[in-house]
N, C-alpha and C positions, 0 to 999 in steps of 0.2 A: 252262792249256789245252794240256797237252802230250799229250792222249789220241791225237791222230792220229799223232804220231811213234811213240808206243809202241804204238798199235794197228799201226802199219805194220809194225813188226817181227813181229807175230803171223802175218803172210802165211807165215812159215817154218813156223809150227807147227800149221798146220790140216791137213797131211797125215796119211793114216791110219798112217803109220809113218815111221821114220827114212830119210831120203832116202840113195840109194846115193851113196857117196863120188865116183863117176865120172860121176854124172848131170849134165846141164847144163839145169836147168829155165828156161824162158824167162822167168819172172818175177823171176829173179835176174841182175843184171849183175855179174859178178865183178869183183873189184879185185885188185891186185898189191902184194905186201908191199913190193918194191923200187921200185915206181913213184914217180919223183920228184914226180909230180903226184897223190899218193895221195888226198889230201883232195879234190880236185875229182872223182876217181873216185867216192869215197863219195857226194859230192853228187849226182853223175849217177845213182848206184844207188838213191838214195831217189826222184829224180825219175822214174827208170824204173819204180818201184812204183806211182805214183799211179793210173794207169788200172786196174791190177789190184785195187787196193784199192777203188776205187770200184764195180766191175762185178762183182767176185768172180771166183774161178777153180774151177769146178766139179770139175775133174780132181784138185784136191787138197782138196776140200770147204772151199774159202774162200768164206764168205758174203759178199755185198756190204757194204761199210762205208759206203754212202751210202744210207740213214742208218747210223751207228754206234749199237749198241744196248749198254747197260751194264745188268746185271740189278741190282746193288747197289753203292753206295758210301757208307762211313761217314767222318765226320770229327768231330774234337772240339778245341775250342779252350778253354784253361783260363786264359788271361791276357787283360788289356786290359778295353775297355769292352764286348766282345763276347764273352761266356762261354757257349758253347752246345754242345750235342751234336746232331749231325745225322745223319739216315739218309736217303739218296736211293735210290729203286728205280725199276725200269721206265724208265730214262733212254733218251731217244731224242735224238741229236745230228745235226744237219744242217749240212753245210758242212765238216766236218772234213777231207775229202780235197782241199779246195781250197787247198792249202798251197804255199809257197814256201821252198825251203831257202835260207837266208841264208849259212849257214856250217857246214862240218863239219871237225873236226879229230880226226884218229884216232891214236892211239899204239898201233900194231899190236903192238909188243914187249911191252906191258903190257895189251893189250886194253882200253883206254880210249878212248871215244868221246864226244866233245861235239858237240852238235847245237844250232843256232839256226835258227828258222823263223817264218814270219809267216802268218797266216790273216786275210782281211779280214772275215769273219763267220761266227759260229757260233750256231745257234739250238738250244735245247734244251728239251724238255718231259720231264716225270715226276712222280712222287709223292714227298712229303717228310714227314719227322717231326722236328720240332726241340723241344728243351727247354733251358731255361737261363735267362740273364739278358742284357738288353741295357740298357746305361746303367743298371744297378742295378735295372732293373724286370724281374719274372719274365715269361717267355714260354714258352709251351707251345702248340704248333700242329701240325695235321696236315692234309694236303691234296694238291692238284695244283699244280704251279708251271710257269711258262714264263720263260725267259731268253734274252736276246739280247746277245751280246758282239761287240764291233767292234774291228778293227784290234789283234788279238792278236799278241803276240811271245812265243814259247816257248823255253825252254832246258832241255836235258836232258843229264846226264853219266851214262853207264854204265860202271861199274867191273867188268871181267870177268877171268876167269882161265881157262887151258886145262885141260881134264879129258879123260881118256881113256875111251872106251866100246868094249870089244872091240878095242882098239889103235888105234882112230880118234879123232883129236882133235877135241874141240866146245869151244865157249865157254859157260862158265857165268857168270851175273851175280850178282856178289856184293853189290854196292850200287847203287842208282839214285836220283839226285838230280834234282829238277825245281823249275823256277821258271817265272814267267810275268808279263807285263805287259798291261793292258787299257786302251785309249784311252777305251772308253765302254761302259756295260752299262745294261740296263733288266731289269727284273723285274715279274712278276705272279704272285700266288698266289691260290688259292681254298681258304680255311680250311674244312675239313669238320669240325672237332673243335669250334669254338666256334659253329658256325652263326650268326654275326653279321655281316652285310654291313658295318656301320659299322666293326667292328672289322678286317675283311678289307681294306677300303678304307684304313683308317688305317694298316695295315701296308704295303700296296702304296705309299702316298704315302712312308712312312718309308723304305722300301727304295730307292726311286728317288731320293729327295733326299739320301740318305747313302750311295749305292752305293760311291763310292770308298773312304770311310772304313771301311764294312764289309768290303769286299773286302781292304783292307790288313790289317785285323784278322784276317781269316780265312785270309790267304794261306799262312801257315806250316802251318796245319791241312789246308788244301787240297792243297797241295803234297805234303805227308807221305802223305795218302790216295791222291793219284793215283799217287805212287811205289810205295806198297805193293800197290796193286791191279794195277799192270801189271809188277811185277818178276817175278811168277810167269808172267805171259803171256810175257814175254821169254825167261825161262828154258825154258818150254815150246817156244819158238820155236828158239832156238839150239841146244837139246839135241837138235834132230831134224835139224839141218843140219849136216853135217861142215864144219869150217873150210875144208878145200881147196876146197869148192863156191863159196864167196862171197869168200875170200881166198887167193889162189894164191901160191906161192912164186916161179915164175918167170915173167917176161914172154915171151910167145911171139915 
């Protein structure tokens, strides 16, 4: 459930063009390379973003992220008891901006950022299409879904490098790793493919009775899908914001 942290980085990438290296946008709280408390500053910078993510910033064409909308996300798991291919679309996420940053560790020399955050509750709706096998039984379903996740802990690691554009330094994301833990989850689907209420209720019962096991089976695929989806978003973000805007060399 790292979508909120990764989406928060997209605040930088919604402007019509590259920000001027000398600009001081109010939505960015800059940090300083030589600050002995750099990690605290980075944590405060993410906290500073929260109200902007929620309500949006019209001046830079940032749409409100409460709710957060994701057009499509695909994932595939080919191992274990749950071997499925899933496509989710028209996803709406409520509660993602109500996050608390637990820890940030920045290696500014190598442009590596580790983030840990918690979110008390995320509610999602959308459409889905799933095919594959669950416990050796073939499954093919398409319809609408609702899901509730409680007490989420998310972890993200961004591996970046410095690149120059017109002589101005920017950070490009080379790799993005994500992981998450959930204390509780609930699901409800409405199967439109099989048009069988009994089958749909049986599937809902199975999902909720075995939610922990299913999530653990699907976690590698879900983490990979989230990472893939948001890597391009983060690159679009950081490649519009010169490094000196958010990471300054000297402390005033």
